[in-house]
C-alpha positions in Angstrom: 19.2 21.9 -1.0 16.7 19.3 0.0 16.6 16.0 -1.9 13.4 14.4 -3.1 12.2 11.9 -0.5 12.3 9.1 -3.1 15.7 9.9 -4.6 17.6 7.3 -2.6 15.1 4.7 -3.9 16.0 5.6 -7.4 19.6 4.9 -6.6 18.7 1.6 -4.9 16.6 0.6 -7.9 19.6 1.0 -10.2 21.6 -1.5 -8.2 18.8 -3.8 -6.9 15.6 -3.5 -8.9 12.7 -5.3 -7.4 8.9 -4.9 -7.1 9.2 -4.4 -3.3 11.7 -1.5 -3.7 9.5 0.0 -6.3 6.6 -0.2 -3.9 8.6 1.4 -1.2 9.5 4.2 -3.6 5.9 4.7 -4.4 5.1 5.1 -0.7 7.8 7.8 -0.5 6.2 9.6 -3.6 2.8 9.4 -1.9 4.1 11.0 1.2 5.0 13.9 -1.0 2.2 13.9 -3.5 -0.7 12.3 -1.6 -2.4 8.9 -1.3 -3.9 8.9 -4.8 -0.4 8.9 -6.4 0.5 5.8 -4.5 -2.7 3.9 -5.5 -1.9 4.7 -9.1 1.7 3.4 -8.7 0.6 0.3 -6.9 -1.9 -0.5 -9.5 0.9 -0.5 -12.1 2.8 -3.1 -10.1 1.2 -6.3 -11.4 4.1 -8.3 -10.0 2.9 -7.6 -6.5 -0.7 -8.7 -7.0 -0.1 -11.6 -4.6 1.7 -9.5 -2.0 -0.6 -9.1 1.0 1.0 -5.8 2.1 0.1 -4.2 -1.2 -3.6 -4.8 -0.5 -3.2 -3.6 3.1 -1.5 -0.5 1.9 -4.1 0.2 -0.8 -7.0 -0.4 1.7 -5.5 2.1 4.1 -5.1 4.7 1.3 -8.7 4.2 0.2 -9.7 4.7 3.9 -7.7 7.9 4.1 -9.3 9.2 0.9 -12.8 8.4 2.3 -13.5 5.7 -0.2 -14.9 3.4 2.4 -16.6 0.7 0.2 -13.4 0.3 -1.8 -11.3 0.2 1.4 -13.6 -2.5 2.8 -13.2 -4.6 -0.4 -9.5 -4.3 -0.4 -9.1 -4.9 3.3 -11.1 -8.1 2.8 -8.7 -9.2 0.1 -5.7 -8.5 2.4 -7.5 -10.5 5.2 -7.9 -13.4 2.8 -4.2 -13.4 2.0 -3.0 -12.8 5.6 -1.5 -15.8 7.4 -0.5 -14.4 10.7 -3.0 -14.1 13.5 -2.0 -10.6 14.7 -2.3 -9.3 11.1 -5.7 -10.9 10.7 -6.9 -9.4 14.0 -5.7 -5.9 12.9 -7.4 -6.2 9.5 -10.6 -7.5 11.1 -10.5 -4.5 13.5 -10.1 -2.1 10.6 -13.0 -3.7 8.7 -15.2 -3.4 11.8 -14.3 0.2 12.4 -15.2 1.1 8.8 -18.5 -0.7 9.0 -19.5 1.2 12.1 
């Protein structure tokens, strides 16, 4: 019998509940149910509104769904929040790729 890909996150959440673990669980759910499920889960995580990786993740999901204007908007927000130069360069490349 195969376990759900997010079952271990449920166990982890019982012992160490945190917004980041909930986000990681949502990623596992999206791997099973598709990107739209993850966007819905992330949007419910208000505690992570200032977490740069949430915006990077959402932007990539919008890109995968073909929602380019929304992806550009959210990549821009992630870029504003990013503090590391390699991350900034990556996000700038993504934005440029989507504009072409």
